[in-house]
C-alpha positions in Angstrom: -27.5 -152.2 106.4 -31.3 -152.8 106.8 -33.3 -153.1 103.6 -35.3 -150.0 102.6 -38.8 -151.5 102.5 -40.4 -148.2 101.5 -39.4 -148.8 97.9 -41.8 -151.8 97.7 -45.4 -151.2 96.8 -48.3 -152.5 98.9 -48.7 -155.7 96.9 -45.0 -156.6 97.3 -45.1 -155.9 101.0 -48.2 -158.1 101.4 -46.5 -160.9 99.5 -43.5 -160.6 101.9 -45.9 -160.8 104.9 -47.7 -163.8 103.4 -44.4 -165.6 103.0 -43.6 -164.9 106.6 -47.1 -166.1 107.7 -48.0 -162.6 109.0 -51.2 -160.6 108.7 -51.5 -158.6 105.5 -54.1 -156.0 106.4 -53.3 -152.3 106.9 -51.8 -149.2 105.3 -48.4 -149.2 103.8 -46.7 -147.8 106.8 -48.3 -150.5 109.0 -47.1 -153.3 106.6 -43.6 -151.9 106.7 -43.6 -151.7 110.5 -44.8 -155.3 110.7 -42.0 -156.6 108.4 -39.4 -154.6 110.3 -40.6 -155.9 113.6 -40.4 -159.5 112.3 -36.8 -158.9 111.1 -35.6 -157.4 114.4 -32.9 -159.3 116.3 -35.3 -160.4 119.0 -37.6 -161.9 116.3 -34.7 -163.7 114.6 -33.6 -165.2 117.9 -37.1 -166.5 118.6 -37.3 -167.9 115.0 -33.9 -169.5 115.5 -35.0 -171.3 118.6 -38.2 -172.4 117.0 -36.3 -173.7 114.0 -33.9 -175.7 116.2 -36.8 -177.4 118.0 -38.5 -178.2 114.6 -35.4 -179.9 113.3 -35.0 -181.8 116.5 -38.6 -183.0 116.1 -37.9 -184.3 112.6 -40.3 -182.0 110.7 -40.1 -182.0 106.9 -41.0 -179.6 104.1 -43.6 -180.2 101.3 -43.2 -177.7 98.5 -44.5 -174.1 99.0 -46.7 -175.2 102.0 -43.8 -176.2 104.2 -44.3 -177.3 107.8 -40.8 -176.1 108.2 -40.0 -173.0 106.1 -36.7 -172.6 104.3 -36.0 -169.6 106.6 -36.4 -171.8 109.6 -34.2 -174.5 108.2 -31.6 -172.0 107.4 -31.7 -170.5 110.8 -31.4 -174.0 112.4 -28.3 -174.7 110.3 -26.8 -171.3 111.2 -26.7 -172.5 114.8 -24.1 -175.2 113.9 -20.5 -174.2 113.6 -20.1 -176.0 110.3 -22.0 -178.1 107.8 -20.4 -180.8 105.7 -17.1 -179.5 106.8 -17.7 -176.0 105.4 -17.2 -172.9 107.5 -20.3 -171.3 109.0 -19.9 -168.1 106.9 -19.7 -170.0 103.6 -22.9 -172.0 104.5 -24.7 -168.8 105.2 -23.6 -167.1 102.0 -24.6 -170.2 99.9 -28.0 -170.4 101.6 -28.7 -166.7 101.2 -27.6 -166.7 97.6 -29.9 -169.6 96.8 -32.8 -168.0 98.6 -32.3 -164.7 96.8 -32.0 -166.4 93.4 -35.2 -168.4 94.0 -37.1 -165.3 95.0 -35.7 -163.2 92.2 -36.8 -165.8 89.6 -40.2 -166.3 91.1 -41.1 -162.8 92.2 -38.5 -160.1 91.5 -40.7 -157.4 92.9 -40.2 -158.8 96.4 -36.5 -157.8 96.3 -37.2 -154.3 95.0 -36.2 -155.2 91.4 -39.7 -154.5 90.0 -39.8 -152.3 86.9 -41.6 -149.0 87.0 -45.2 -149.4 85.8 -45.5 -149.2 82.1 -48.8 -147.3 82.0 -51.1 -148.3 79.2 -54.0 -145.9 79.1 -57.5 -147.4 78.9 -59.9 -146.2 76.2 -62.8 -143.8 76.8 -65.9 -143.2 74.6 -67.5 -139.8 75.3 -70.5 -140.6 73.1 -71.2 -143.8 75.1 -70.7 -142.0 78.4 -73.2 -139.3 77.4 -75.7 -142.0 76.3 -75.5 -143.6 79.8 -76.1 -140.2 81.4 -79.1 -139.4 79.2 -80.6 -142.8 79.8 -80.4 -142.3 83.6 -81.8 -138.7 83.4 -84.8 -140.0 81.4 -85.7 -142.3 84.4 -86.5 -139.3 86.6 -89.9 -138.2 88.0 -92.1 -137.1 85.1 -92.8 -133.7 86.8 -90.0 -133.1 89.3 -87.4 -134.9 87.2 -85.4 -136.2 90.1 -84.5 -139.7 91.2 -85.0 -139.2 94.9 -83.6 -141.8 97.3 -86.0 -144.6 98.1 -88.4 -143.6 95.3 -89.4 -145.8 92.3 -87.3 -143.5 90.1 -84.1 -144.2 92.2 -84.9 -147.9 92.0 -85.4 -147.8 88.3 -82.0 -146.1 87.9 -80.4 -148.9 90.0 -82.0 -151.6 87.9 -80.8 -150.0 84.7 -77.3 -149.8 86.0 -77.4 -153.5 87.1 -78.6 -154.5 83.7 -75.7 -152.7 82.1 -73.2 -154.5 84.4 -74.8 -157.8 83.5 -74.6 -157.1 79.8 -70.9 -156.4 80.2 -70.3 -159.8 81.7 -70.0 -158.9 85.4 -71.4 -161.0 88.2 -74.2 -158.8 89.5 -75.9 -158.2 92.9 -78.5 -155.8 93.9 -78.2 -154.7 97.6 -81.2 -153.1 99.3 -80.9 -151.2 102.6 -83.8 -149.8 104.6 -82.9 -146.3 105.9 -84.6 -143.4 107.6 -86.0 -141.4 104.6 -88.7 -138.9 103.9 -90.9 -138.8 100.8 -92.7 -135.9 99.0 -96.2 -137.2 98.4 -97.8 -134.6 96.2 -97.4 -131.3 94.4 -96.9 -128.6 97.0 -98.5 -125.1 96.9 -97.2 -121.7 97.9 -99.3 -118.6 97.3 -99.9 -115.2 98.9 -103.1 -113.0 98.6 -103.6 -109.3 98.8 -107.3 -108.9 99.6 -109.4 -106.4 97.8 -112.0 -104.0 99.2 -109.4 -102.5 101.6 -108.3 -105.9 102.8 -111.9 -107.1 103.6 -112.7 -109.4 100.7 -111.9 -113.1 100.7 -109.0 -114.3 98.6 -111.1 -116.8 96.5 -114.6 -117.3 95.4 -117.3 -115.0 93.8 -116.9 -112.3 96.5 -113.1 -112.0 96.1 -113.5 -108.6 94.4 -110.1 -106.9 93.9 -108.1 -109.7 95.5 -104.7 -110.4 93.9 -103.1 -113.8 94.3 -99.4 -114.4 93.7 -98.6 -118.0 93.0 -95.0 -119.2 93.3 -93.8 -122.0 91.1 -92.5 -125.2 92.6 -88.9 -126.1 91.7 -88.3 -122.7 90.1 -89.3 -120.4 93.0 -89.1 -122.8 95.9 -88.1 -126.4 96.8 -88.8 -128.6 99.8 -85.8 -129.2 102.1 -84.6 -132.6 103.3 -86.7 -134.1 106.2 -89.2 -131.3 106.1 -92.5 -131.9 107.9 -95.9 -131.2 106.5 -98.1 -128.1 106.8 -101.6 -127.1 105.5 -102.1 -123.4 105.9 -105.1 -121.8 104.1 -105.7 -118.1 103.4 -108.5 -118.0 105.8 -106.3 -119.3 108.6 -104.5 -115.9 108.6 -101.2 -117.4 109.7 -98.6 -114.6 109.9 -95.3 -114.7 108.0 -92.7 -113.4 110.4 -89.5 -111.9 109.0 -86.5 -113.3 110.9 -83.9 -111.2 109.0 -80.5 -112.9 109.1 -81.6 -115.1 112.0 -79.6 -113.4 114.6 -82.4 -111.9 116.7 -83.8 -114.3 119.3 -86.8 -112.1 119.9 -88.0 -112.4 116.3 -87.7 -116.2 116.5 -89.8 -116.1 119.6 -92.4 -114.0 117.8 -92.6 -116.6 115.1 -93.9 -119.3 117.5 -96.9 -121.1 115.8 -96.3 -119.0 112.6 -94.2 -119.2 109.5 -90.7 -117.7 109.7 -88.7 -116.4 106.7 -84.9 -116.1 107.2 -81.9 -115.4 105.0 -79.3 -118.0 104.1 -75.7 -117.2 104.9 -76.7 -115.1 107.8 -76.0 -115.3 111.5 -77.2 -118.9 111.6 -75.4 -121.0 109.0 -76.7 -124.3 107.5 -80.0 -126.1 107.3 -79.5 -128.1 110.4 -78.9 -125.1 112.7 -81.9 -123.3 111.2 -84.1 -126.3 111.6 -83.0 -126.7 115.2 -83.8 -123.0 115.9 -87.3 -123.5 114.4 -87.8 -126.5 116.7 -86.7 -124.5 119.7 -89.2 -121.8 118.9 -92.1 -124.1 117.8 -92.5 -122.7 114.3 -95.2 -124.1 112.0 -92.9 -123.7 109.0 -89.6 -122.2 108.0 -88.7 -120.5 104.7 -85.0 -120.1 103.9 -84.2 -117.4 101.3 -81.2 -118.0 99.0 -79.2 -114.8 99.2 -75.7 -116.0 98.6 -75.4 -119.0 96.2 -75.4 -119.2 92.4 -76.6 -115.6 92.2 -76.7 -114.4 88.6 -75.3 -117.7 87.4 -78.4 -119.8 86.6 -80.9 -116.9 86.3 -79.4 -113.6 85.5 -81.3 -111.6 88.1 -81.9 -114.2 90.9 -80.4 -116.7 93.3 -82.0 -120.0 92.4 -83.3 -122.1 95.4 -81.3 -125.3 96.1 -82.2 -128.5 97.9 -80.2 -129.3 101.0 -80.7 -131.9 103.7 -80.1 -131.8 107.5 -78.2 -133.9 110.0 -81.1 -136.0 111.3 -79.3 -137.0 114.5 -78.9 -133.3 115.6 -82.5 -132.6 114.6 -83.9 -135.6 116.5 -81.8 -134.6 119.6 -83.4 -131.1 119.5 -86.9 -132.6 119.1 -86.8 -135.2 121.9 -85.7 -138.1 119.7 -88.1 -137.8 116.7 -88.3 -135.8 113.6 -90.5 -132.6 113.9 -93.6 -131.9 111.9 -92.3 -128.5 110.8 -92.4 -127.7 107.1 -89.1 -126.4 105.7 -88.7 -124.9 102.2 -86.0 -122.8 100.4 -87.0 -120.0 98.0 -85.1 -117.9 95.5 -83.9 -114.4 96.4 -86.6 -112.7 94.3 -89.3 -114.9 95.8 -88.2 -114.1 99.3 -88.3 -110.4 98.6 -91.7 -110.7 97.1 -93.0 -112.7 100.1 -91.6 -110.1 102.5 -93.2 -107.2 100.6 -96.5 -108.9 100.4 -96.5 -109.7 104.2 -95.6 -106.1 104.9 -98.9 -105.2 103.1 -100.9 -107.7 105.2 -101.1 -110.3 102.5 -102.3 -113.7 103.6 -100.3 -116.9 103.1 -101.3 -120.3 101.7 -98.8 -123.1 102.2 -99.4 -126.8 101.5 -96.5 -129.3 102.0 -97.3 -133.0 102.1 -94.3 -135.0 103.3 -94.1 -138.3 105.0 -91.2 -138.1 107.5 -90.0 -140.5 110.2 -90.3 -143.7 108.3 -88.0 -146.0 106.3 -87.5 -146.6 102.6 -85.2 -148.9 100.8 -82.2 -147.5 98.9 -80.5 -149.6 96.3 -76.9 -150.5 95.6 -76.3 -152.3 92.3 -72.8 -153.9 92.0 -71.0 -155.7 89.2 -68.0 -157.9 90.1 -65.1 -159.3 88.1 -63.7 -162.0 90.4 -59.9 -162.1 90.7 -57.5 -164.8 91.8 -57.2 -163.2 95.2 -59.7 -161.7 97.6 -58.2 -158.2 97.5 -60.6 -155.8 95.8 -60.5 -152.5 93.9 -63.9 -150.9 94.1 -65.2 -148.0 92.0 -68.4 -146.1 92.9 -70.6 -143.1 92.4 -74.1 -142.2 93.6 -77.1 -142.7 91.2 -79.7 -140.8 93.3 -80.4 -137.1 92.8 -82.2 -134.4 94.7 -86.0 -134.8 94.2 -86.4 -131.6 92.4 -83.9 -131.8 89.6 -82.6 -134.2 86.9 -79.1 -134.3 88.5 -77.3 -134.5 85.1 -74.0 -133.5 86.8 -74.8 -134.4 90.4 -74.2 -137.2 90.1 -75.4 -138.8 86.8 -72.0 -137.8 85.5 -70.3 -140.0 88.1 -72.7 -142.9 87.4 -72.1 -142.6 83.7 -68.4 -142.6 84.4 -68.6 -145.8 86.4 -70.5 -147.5 83.6 -68.1 -146.4 80.9 -65.1 -147.4 83.0 -66.8 -150.8 83.7 -67.4 -151.3 80.0 -63.7 -150.6 79.1 -62.5 -152.8 81.9 -64.7 -155.6 80.7 -63.0 -155.4 77.3 -59.6 -155.6 79.0 -60.7 -158.7 80.8 -61.7 -160.3 77.5 -58.2 -159.8 76.3 -56.2 -160.4 79.5 -58.2 -162.9 81.4 -58.8 -163.2 85.1 -57.2 -160.3 87.1 -55.2 -160.9 90.3 -57.3 -158.5 92.3 -61.1 -158.6 92.2 -62.6 -155.6 90.5 -66.0 -154.3 91.6 -68.2 -151.4 90.4 -71.1 -150.2 92.5 -73.4 -147.1 92.5 -75.1 -145.8 95.7 -78.6 -144.7 96.5 -79.2 -142.3 99.4 -76.2 -140.1 99.0 -78.0 -136.8 99.0 -79.7 -137.3 102.4 -76.6 -138.7 104.2 -74.4 -141.1 102.2 -76.9 -143.8 103.3 -76.2 -146.4 100.5 -72.4 -146.4 100.9 -72.6 -146.3 104.7 -74.9 -149.3 104.8 -72.7 -151.2 102.3 -69.6 -150.6 104.4 -71.5 -151.5 107.6 -72.7 -154.8 106.0 -69.3 -155.7 104.5 -67.0 -154.0 106.9 -64.9 -157.0 108.0 -64.2 -158.1 104.4 -63.4 -154.6 103.3 -61.0 -154.0 106.3 -59.1 -157.1 105.2 -59.2 -156.9 101.4 -60.0 -153.4 100.1 -56.9 -152.2 98.3 -58.5 -149.0 97.0 -61.9 -147.2 96.6 -62.3 -144.9 93.7 -65.1 -142.2 94.0 -66.5 -140.2 91.1 -68.9 -137.5 92.3 -69.4 -134.6 89.9 -66.2 -135.4 88.1 -67.4 -133.1 85.4 -66.4 -129.7 84.0 -69.1 -127.4 82.5 -69.2 -126.8 78.8 -68.5 -123.1 79.4 -64.8 -122.9 80.5 -65.3 -119.3 81.6 -66.8 -120.9 84.7 -63.6 -122.8 85.3 -62.0 -125.8 83.8 -60.4 -127.5 86.8 -60.6 -131.1 88.0 -59.4 -132.0 91.5 -57.8 -135.4 92.1 -57.0 -136.3 95.6 -56.1 -139.3 97.8 -54.9 -140.2 101.3 -52.2 -142.6 100.2 -48.7 -141.5 99.0 -48.2 -144.5 96.8 -51.5 -143.9 95.0 -50.8 -140.2 94.8 -47.4 -140.8 93.0 -48.9 -143.3 90.6 -51.9 -141.0 89.7 -49.5 -138.2 89.0 -47.4 -140.5 86.8 -50.4 -141.6 84.8 -51.5 -138.0 84.3 -48.1 -137.2 82.8 -48.6 -140.1 80.3 -52.2 -138.9 79.6 -50.9 -135.3 79.0 -48.4 -136.6 76.5 -50.6 -139.2 74.7 -53.9 -137.4 74.8 -52.8 -133.8 74.8 -55.8 -132.7 72.7 -58.0 -133.3 75.8 -55.5 -132.8 78.6 -54.4 -129.4 77.5 -58.0 -128.1 77.9 -58.2 -128.9 81.6 -56.4 -127.8 84.7 -55.9 -130.8 86.9 -55.0 -130.3 90.6 -53.6 -133.1 92.7 -53.7 -133.3 96.5 -52.3 -135.8 99.1 -54.7 -135.6 102.0 -53.2 -138.0 104.5 -53.9 -136.1 107.7 -56.4 -137.1 110.4 -60.1 -136.9 110.0 -61.4 -133.4 110.3 -57.9 -131.8 109.7 -57.3 -129.4 106.8 -55.0 -132.0 105.3 -57.3 -134.9 105.9 -59.7 -136.6 103.6 -63.1 -134.8 103.7 -66.2 -136.8 104.7 -68.5 -135.2 102.2 -69.2 -138.0 99.6 -69.4 -141.7 99.3 -65.6 -142.2 99.8 -66.1 -141.2 103.5 -67.4 -144.5 104.8 -64.6 -146.4 102.9 -61.9 -144.3 104.5 -63.3 -143.7 108.0 -65.9 -146.3 108.8 -64.1 -149.6 108.5 -64.0 -151.7 111.6 -61.1 -151.8 114.0 -60.2 -148.2 113.4 -58.6 -149.0 110.1 -58.4 -146.1 107.6 -59.1 -147.2 104.1 -57.4 -145.9 101.0 -59.3 -143.9 98.4 -58.9 -141.7 95.3 -61.5 -139.1 94.4 -62.3 -136.7 91.6 -64.4 -133.5 91.7 -65.0 -131.2 88.9 -66.0 -127.5 88.5 -68.4 -125.0 87.0 -71.7 -126.5 87.9 -73.7 -123.6 89.3 -76.9 -125.6 88.5 -76.0 -127.9 91.5 -79.1 -129.1 93.3 -81.5 -127.0 91.1 -84.1 -127.7 88.5 -81.5 -126.6 85.9 -79.0 -129.4 86.3 -80.0 -131.1 83.1 -78.2 -132.4 80.0 -78.1 -129.0 78.3 -74.7 -128.2 79.9 -73.3 -131.8 79.8 -69.6 -132.1 78.8 -69.0 -135.8 78.3 -65.4 -135.2 77.2 -64.5 -133.9 80.7 -65.4 -137.3 82.2 -62.7 -139.0 80.2 -59.9 -137.4 82.3 -60.8 -139.2 85.5 -62.2 -142.3 83.8 -58.9 -142.8 81.9 -56.5 -141.9 84.7 -58.2 -143.8 87.4 -59.2 -146.6 85.1 -55.6 -147.0 84.0 -54.6 -147.3 87.6 -57.3 -149.8 88.3 -56.0 -151.9 85.3 -52.5 -151.9 86.7 -53.7 -152.8 90.3 -55.8 -155.6 88.9 -53.6 -157.1 86.2 -50.1 -155.6 86.9 
């Protein structure tokens, strides 16, 4: 009966392949198929013939690095009818017994005798994790609070993370990647003016008798969108504000040519990219997207707070003849949108000043800390350290960066006690996530060949956080595209639930195995930094990843994503479960 190779883990399968002199890259099912093919009768006959030729040529063995392997020698002897006067069957039995005994003593896992993992949970310090988060938040823009990709504030966060890795004893490296990136150059302005004297007075100056100016507050009432162009519209320009409704009327878009259009989110045209393309097609000067359907009543009791979103630059460039358009693009709150529409209906004039540099390149940073193992195989943990330009990003994704730092700190303590791991352990954080996963994509592109050969697992922590108010939800989602990893994570959660029930009982943890093809409902999503590690490796290889998402953060991508709602305890669930798995993968 053929051996059931599925009971072996990936490390054991790879060791079998190394012993046979076969390639060790690929998913578990690929490794099994390679071993089964090597063990097929056709393969055995070929090996037999090779072994006979080797014996005839007088080749000899030298320890573990044999020019003629024990398997080949055995096969050569099996071709003889008898050896030393013993029947052929007896010789085969003796040889096989000797080989099995040697392997069992040296590496019992190779024969399927390995014990089930004895999970030893790593420690987690919530106070230290929160301190890491608060330190990163403090590095944000002094007025806008964010650590926008490519900015000095993103770079400062990366330097801080690198210094922490260094202080923990890791080998450090700062990667820098130039990427297409926009920059907000100065404080924007959005105002509307109802002119006095029956609409005949100017909006400003000594003669502005009776004029009323409504000024909207940056970050609170409106935010610039990703890859917006610039605009400089003054009151005296008398540029109209055209109401596009839900975006479904092409005639209204046509009427907005050369003007500023205002359109509802969640309408006929969904998503920033589609809206921006529509603005390009109709030659708008600027576009205002009104938030009508997200976080309504959750952050502000009577409003839907505006959020930052980016666009697919490839689709936008295709619509604009290969370059980014100079069309300003902002999002406003629901109440701001209503006010703007009411004012425009009363012939109010618009002032809109947006100063953005678009179409150039900026450097995003990727700081990494590495604990070199005895083999080239690597387990990599990551999160993104950039935020939207307009908010502190305490949850998105300072929580993930703080988790990476706390896991790294705990693993460094384990290394002090247990010495060099078998697998290399690496911690990295990514710039450029918010605008298109730029940091992680560039890292994978630069290191793709090595990752395709040696990446055992990528662990991604993006908003692995639960809000302090459990009425918003208390769930954490843990998912992976590899069945072996899925089973082990579930097993570790059972240990965690028993040993740290005071925390575990407070959270609902959901597990998913998403091993379907890219884009399928049961496939891994490409919506955070795990995407490049799963889908962008060279040669069409699909990488293995585990991911954690949290819940309850209605402040996502807003000015309100600050430390006031931070729940450091919730980070400990994923840090401990995934960190415990990392420990086992690295040290066994």
